[in-house]
C-alpha positions as CSV (number, residue, x, y, z in Angstrom):
1,M,-6.1,-18.9,-7.6
2,N,-9.7,-17.9,-6.7
3,A,-11.3,-15.8,-9.4
4,E,-12.2,-13.1,-6.9
5,S,-8.7,-12.9,-5.4
6,A,-6.5,-10.0,-6.1
7,I,-3.6,-11.6,-4.2
8,C,-3.1,-15.3,-3.5
9,A,-0.2,-16.0,-1.1
10,R,0.8,-19.6,-0.3
11,G,3.4,-20.9,2.1
12,I,5.0,-17.6,2.6
13,I,8.2,-17.9,4.7
14,R,10.7,-15.1,5.2
15,D,14.0,-15.4,7.0
16,F,16.5,-12.7,7.9
17,Q,20.1,-13.2,8.8
18,A,21.3,-11.6,12.1
19,G,25.0,-12.3,12.3
20,Q,25.3,-16.1,12.5
21,S,21.6,-16.6,13.3
22,T,18.6,-17.0,11.1
23,I,15.4,-15.3,12.3
24,R,12.1,-16.4,10.8
25,V,9.8,-13.5,10.5
26,L,6.9,-15.1,8.6
27,H,5.9,-18.8,9.2
28,G,4.2,-20.3,6.2
29,I,1.4,-17.8,5.7
30,D,-1.5,-18.8,3.4
31,T,-4.0,-16.0,2.6
32,D,-6.0,-14.4,-0.1
33,I,-6.7,-10.7,-0.6
34,R,-10.0,-10.4,-2.3
35,S,-10.9,-7.9,-5.0
36,G,-13.4,-5.2,-4.1
37,E,-12.3,-5.2,-0.5
38,M,-10.3,-3.0,1.9
39,T,-8.2,-5.4,3.9
40,Y,-6.4,-4.3,7.1
41,V,-3.3,-6.0,8.4
42,V,-2.8,-5.3,12.1
43,G,-0.6,-6.6,14.9
44,E,2.1,-5.6,17.3
45,S,5.4,-4.1,16.1
46,G,7.6,-6.9,14.9
47,S,4.7,-9.2,14.0
48,G,5.7,-9.2,10.3
49,K,3.0,-6.9,8.9
50,T,5.3,-4.7,6.7
51,T,7.3,-7.8,5.6
52,L,4.2,-9.6,4.5
53,I,2.8,-6.7,2.4
54,S,6.2,-6.1,0.9
55,I,6.3,-9.7,-0.3
56,M,2.7,-9.5,-1.5
57,C,3.5,-6.6,-3.8
58,G,6.9,-7.6,-5.2
59,I,9.2,-5.5,-3.1
60,L,10.7,-8.2,-1.0
61,W,11.4,-11.8,-2.1
62,P,10.1,-14.6,0.1
63,T,12.5,-17.2,1.4
64,E,9.8,-19.8,0.4
65,G,6.3,-19.6,-1.1
66,E,4.4,-18.2,-4.0
67,V,2.5,-15.0,-4.6
68,Q,0.1,-14.4,-7.5
69,V,-1.2,-10.9,-8.0
70,F,-4.2,-10.7,-10.4
71,G,-3.2,-14.2,-11.6
72,T,0.5,-13.4,-12.3
73,D,3.1,-15.3,-10.4
74,I,5.2,-12.2,-9.6
75,Y,8.3,-13.9,-8.5
76,S,8.6,-15.8,-11.7
77,L,9.0,-12.5,-13.5
78,S,12.4,-11.0,-14.5
79,D,13.5,-7.9,-12.6
80,T,12.5,-5.7,-15.5
81,E,9.1,-7.4,-15.9
82,L,8.5,-7.1,-12.1
83,V,9.3,-3.4,-12.2
84,N,6.9,-2.9,-15.1
85,F,4.2,-5.0,-13.4
86,R,4.4,-2.9,-10.3
87,L,4.3,0.4,-12.3
88,N,1.2,-0.7,-14.2
89,N,-0.7,-2.4,-11.4
90,I,0.4,-1.3,-7.9
91,G,0.3,1.9,-5.9
92,F,2.4,2.2,-2.8
93,I,2.0,4.4,0.3
94,F,5.0,4.0,2.5
95,Q,5.7,5.3,6.1
96,Q,8.6,7.2,4.6
97,Y,7.2,9.5,2.0
98,N,10.2,9.4,-0.3
99,L,9.3,12.6,-2.1
100,I,11.8,14.1,-4.5
101,P,13.1,17.2,-2.7
102,S,13.9,19.3,-5.8
103,I,10.4,19.2,-7.4
104,D,7.1,20.5,-6.2
105,A,4.1,18.6,-4.8
106,A,2.2,18.3,-8.0
107,A,5.3,17.0,-9.9
108,N,5.9,14.5,-7.1
109,A,2.4,13.3,-7.3
110,A,2.6,13.0,-11.1
111,V,5.7,10.8,-11.1
112,P,3.9,7.5,-11.9
113,L,2.1,9.0,-14.8
114,I,5.2,10.5,-16.3
115,A,7.0,7.2,-15.8
116,K,4.3,5.5,-17.9
117,G,4.8,8.0,-20.7
118,M,2.2,10.7,-20.1
119,A,3.2,14.3,-21.1
120,I,4.2,16.5,-18.1
121,E,1.4,19.0,-18.2
122,P,-1.6,16.6,-18.4
123,A,0.1,14.5,-15.8
124,R,0.6,17.5,-13.6
125,Q,-3.1,18.5,-14.0
126,K,-4.3,15.1,-13.1
127,A,-2.1,15.1,-10.0
128,I,-3.4,18.6,-8.9
129,E,-7.0,17.3,-9.2
130,L,-6.1,14.5,-6.8
131,L,-4.3,16.9,-4.4
132,E,-7.5,19.0,-4.4
133,K,-9.5,16.0,-3.3
134,L,-7.0,15.6,-0.5
135,N,-7.6,19.3,0.5
136,I,-4.0,20.4,-0.4
137,G,-4.5,21.7,-3.9
138,D,-3.2,25.1,-2.7
139,Q,0.1,23.4,-1.9
140,A,0.7,22.1,-5.4
141,N,3.6,24.4,-6.2
142,K,5.4,24.0,-3.0
143,L,8.6,21.9,-2.5
144,P,8.5,19.0,0.0
145,N,10.5,21.0,2.6
146,Q,7.8,23.7,2.6
147,L,5.1,21.2,3.6
148,S,4.1,19.8,6.9
149,G,4.4,16.1,7.6
150,G,0.7,15.6,7.1
151,Q,0.8,17.5,3.8
152,Q,3.8,15.4,2.6
153,Q,1.9,12.3,3.5
154,R,-1.1,13.4,1.4
155,V,1.3,14.1,-1.6
156,A,2.6,10.6,-1.2
157,I,-1.0,9.3,-1.2
158,A,-1.8,11.2,-4.3
159,R,1.3,9.8,-6.0
160,A,0.1,6.2,-5.1
161,L,-3.4,6.7,-6.5
162,V,-2.8,9.0,-9.5
163,H,-2.2,6.2,-12.1
164,E,-5.4,4.4,-10.9
165,P,-3.6,1.1,-9.9
166,R,-5.5,-2.1,-9.5
167,L,-3.8,-2.8,-6.1
168,V,-3.1,-0.1,-3.5
169,V,-0.7,-1.1,-0.7
170,C,-0.6,1.3,2.3
171,D,1.7,1.3,5.4
172,E,0.1,3.5,8.1
173,P,-1.5,6.0,5.6
174,T,-3.2,8.0,8.4
175,A,-0.4,8.0,10.9
176,A,0.5,11.7,10.5
177,L,-3.0,13.0,10.0
178,D,-5.7,14.4,12.2
179,A,-9.1,12.6,12.4
180,S,-10.7,14.7,9.7
181,S,-7.8,14.4,7.2
182,G,-7.6,10.7,8.0
183,R,-11.2,10.1,7.1
184,R,-10.8,12.1,3.9
185,V,-7.9,9.9,2.9
186,M,-9.8,6.7,3.7
187,D,-12.8,7.9,1.8
188,L,-10.6,8.6,-1.2
189,L,-8.9,5.2,-0.9
190,R,-12.3,3.5,-0.9
191,E,-13.4,5.6,-3.9
192,V,-10.2,4.9,-6.0
193,A,-8.9,1.6,-4.7
194,V,-12.0,-0.5,-3.9
195,A,-13.9,-1.8,-7.0
196,P,-14.7,-5.3,-8.3
197,D,-11.4,-5.5,-10.2
198,R,-9.3,-3.7,-7.5
199,A,-8.1,-4.1,-4.0
200,C,-6.5,-2.2,-1.1
201,I,-4.3,-3.5,1.7
202,I,-3.6,-1.3,4.7
203,V,-1.2,-1.8,7.6
204,T,-2.4,0.3,10.4
205,H,-2.5,0.8,14.2
206,D,-5.1,3.6,13.9
207,N,-8.2,2.4,15.7
208,R,-10.1,5.5,14.4
209,I,-10.4,3.8,11.1
210,F,-11.0,0.1,12.0
211,D,-14.7,0.5,11.3
212,L,-13.9,1.2,7.6
213,A,-12.3,-2.2,7.0
214,D,-14.1,-4.9,5.0
215,R,-11.7,-7.5,6.5
216,I,-9.1,-7.6,9.2
217,L,-6.0,-9.9,9.3
218,V,-4.2,-10.0,12.7
219,L,-0.6,-11.1,12.7
220,E,1.2,-12.4,15.8
221,D,4.8,-13.6,15.6
222,G,4.6,-14.0,11.8
223,R,1.4,-16.0,11.8
224,V,-2.2,-15.0,10.9
225,T,-4.2,-15.5,14.1
226,H,-7.4,-13.8,13.0
227,D,-9.2,-13.3,9.7
228,G,-12.6,-11.7,10.0
229,T,-14.7,-8.6,9.5
230,D,-14.1,-7.2,13.0
231,M,-11.2,-6.9,15.4
232,P,-11.1,-9.7,17.9
233,D,-12.0,-8.8,21.5
234,D,-8.5,-9.3,22.8
235,H,-7.0,-6.5,20.5
């Protein structure tokens, strides 16, 4: 593994069963995600983007291949070790916000801190500070069903960042946001998630934020067809 790599993925194959058929979604992908960079993964629907990042962060097992995250072979860990590794090292921003409906925005954002053992009040205060950076501090006491879709998304983003993970993995983090809110989110991701010992991976279709990427991987039919600092001309 390269000393500058946050993630080293080698020979990643992922198959899914569809009745009696086997569908290969990823075809032997080799790639590194470098520390200190914001890497975008782009491609058409069904190209394997979400499957790839799910494998890279220990949510979905590969059919074949190896993934090291900050030097740890994550698929050699026990289930408990993998859960603890994710809790301590990775923040997730999903397309589905998965907020707990019975607790308010601040408590939702504080969940990773409380899971790591921080007392409720200091965890809540740290979460509120992050909500304020996302311009929804005034919504901290509201339940998820009292928030708009964009506000719920920002709560989910705060939850992903509040424990200062070394790796942040985002699936369409600006999809429900207007241009101004999207830029604010991206600025915060760069502030929190991009440092010499950290990294950020973003799956996105949002061409408003392509200029913020340090590196862009393009997937087509489960293969990396472009790896560079800009989008290729045919996309």
